[in-house]
N, C-alpha and C positions, 0 to 999 in steps of 0.2 A: 504494500500500500504506500502511495506517495505521502511524503510528509506534508502536513497542512501548511498553507502559505501564511507568512507572518501578517499580523494585522497592523504592524508598524514597521517602518524602515529605519534602520539606524543611520545616522549621519556619519558614523565612523569616529565621532568624538563624544566620549562618554559624558563629559560635563554639559555639552550642548544637548545631547539626548535627554539628560535630566531636566533641562529647562523645558523641553517639549513633552514631558511626561512619558518618556520612554522612546521617543523617536517621532517620525513623520507618519501620521495615520494614513492608511490606505484610503483613497477617495478624497483626500484633502489637498489643499494648496498651501505651501509654505513660501512666504515672501521674505527674501533676504535683501536688505538695503544697507548701504554704507558708502563711504567715500572710496575713491580708487585706491587700491592697495590694502583695503581693510580685510580681505580674505574671502570675498563672496564666491569667486570662481573656485578657489581652493576648497572651500567647504562643499560646494556642489560636486566637484570631482571626487572628494572623499566619500560622499554618499554613493556615487557611481561605483566606486571600488567596493564599498560595503555590500551593495546589491550584487555585484559580480562574485564576491566571496561566497554568497549563498546560492550560486548557480543560476542567478536570474539576470535579466537584461535591463539596460537603461538606454535612453536616447537623449542626447544633448542637441538642442537647437541653439546654434551660436549666431549672434546677429551683429557682431562687431568686427567683421573681417575674417581672417583665417583663424580657425579655432586653435588654441594653444595646446595641441595634442602632446607636444613635447613635455609639458608640465604634467599632464596626466600619466605619461609613460614614466616620468621620474618618480612620481608618487607610487606607481604600481611596482616599480623595481623589477625583480626577477619574476614577479607574478604576471607581468604584462603579456607574455606569450600565451599563457593559459587563459587569461581573462579578457583579452582584447576582443575576442569574437562575441562577447556579451555586451559590448559598449559600442553604440552607433552614434555618428556625428552628422548632423545636417547643418548647412550654412545658409543663412538668409541675408540677402543683400539690399532689401528695401522693405518699407512698411507694407507695400502691396504684396510682396512675396510672403511676408509674415502672415498677413491676413489670409492669403490663399492656403498656406500650410495649415493654419489653425482651422479653417473651414473644412479641411479634408484630413483631419487627424486619423480617422479610421483607415484611410489609404496610405497616409504618409508615415505613420509610426510602424517600425518593424514588428513583426509578431514576437511576442514574448517580452515586450516592454513592460516593466513594472514601475519604473521611475522615469518621468519626463522632466527635463530641465530646459528652461528657456533663459539663456544668459546673453543679453539682457532683454527683458520683455519691453523695456521703455526706450532703448537706444534708437531704434528706427522710428518709433512713435515721436520722439523728440525731434528727430530729423525732419519729420513730415509736418510739424507744426509751422504755422504761418503767423500772421499778425492780425488777421481779421476773422470774418465769419466762417472761413473754411475750417477753423479749429473745432467748430461744433461737430462737423462730420468726422474729423480725426478722433475726437473724444468718443463719439458714438461707436466708431470702429473698434477702438481699444476696449471699450466696455463690452461690446459683443464678443470680442476675442476672449476676454476673461470669462464671460458666461459660458462660452463653448468649451474652454479648457476645463472649467469646473464641472460641466455636465459630462464631459468625456471621462474625467477621472472618477466621478461618482458612478457612472454607468459601467465602466470597465474595471473598477476596483484597483486603480493605480494611483500613485502619489505624484505630486508635481512640486518642483522647486522653481520659483521665478525670482530672478535677481533684478534689481533696479538701481539706477544712479540716484543721486539725491539732489534736492533743491533746498534753499533756505527760505522759510516763510517770511513774507514782508512784515517788517516791524516786529519780528519774533526772534526767539532764540532757538538754537539747535538746528537740526536738519530733519527732513522728512523725505519719503520716496517721491520721485517724479510721478505725476498723476496720482497723488496720494489718495484722494477720495475714491477713485475707481479701484485702485489696487487694494486699499484697506477694506473696502466693502466685500470683495470677492475672496480675499485670503482668509483661511481658517486660522493660520498662525503667522506671526510676523516677528522676525528677528532683525535687530539692528546690530551691525558689526562696527566697532570703533577701534581705530588705531591707537595704541599706547606706545610709550617709548620702547625702542628695540623691537623684539619679536613678539611682544605681548599684544593681545587683542581682547577687547571686552565684548561679550555678546549680551544684548538686552532682549528680553522677551517683552515685546510691546502688545501682543495679542496671542492668546486670551489672557485676562487678568488672573492672578495678581502679577504686577510687573516684577521681574526678577532679573538677575544678571550673574554671569560667571566670567572669570578671567582665564584665558587660555593662551597658549603660545603657538606661533606658526613656525613650521620647520619644513625641510624637504619632503617629509612624509605627510604633511598636512597639519591640522590643528590637534593639539594635545593638551591634556591637563597641565595647568601651570604649577608644576611641582619642582 
């Protein structure tokens, strides 16, 4: 008899799994946001490797040029040869391409995908923004994409990690994800990653409450407990 599929996916970082109540729940969307270099892609890659270690597949949709597969290979180390066939990479070059892919997730995602990653879900959205009324249509498109991703994950029983750049609220302090209202509404869990001195990073759980945080460190292998 086959082993039962897990109801949560580990990020590969125990302290962050703890923030998430044991990992990323199947059927849910996890939003990662933070400044460049905060570790969003690293944590997403770490989750891909965690899924591969359990004999399951993950798909990375990369929207910011050429996917940094070399970093994924570095993190996998000697396990790359065995695990690479369980990790698929798709590259998106425009917001229209992203929309088309999300509209056809059933056809676009390789069979066996248990984890979907879109890194970043807002890069091409931000590129498509203008200065006038056309932004209404762009925002509607992003909102529809998020709804379709959520529906696909719920229906197929897979988890999703979406990363986002950040913006600074007018007259406010701190940072928030780009398209904050849309992404916050559709995301089941939200983690903010913050750069600290050296290789340290702080992960804040912004959703669901209560708000909590852990400090980890980033290395060639990924994110690890700050010990």
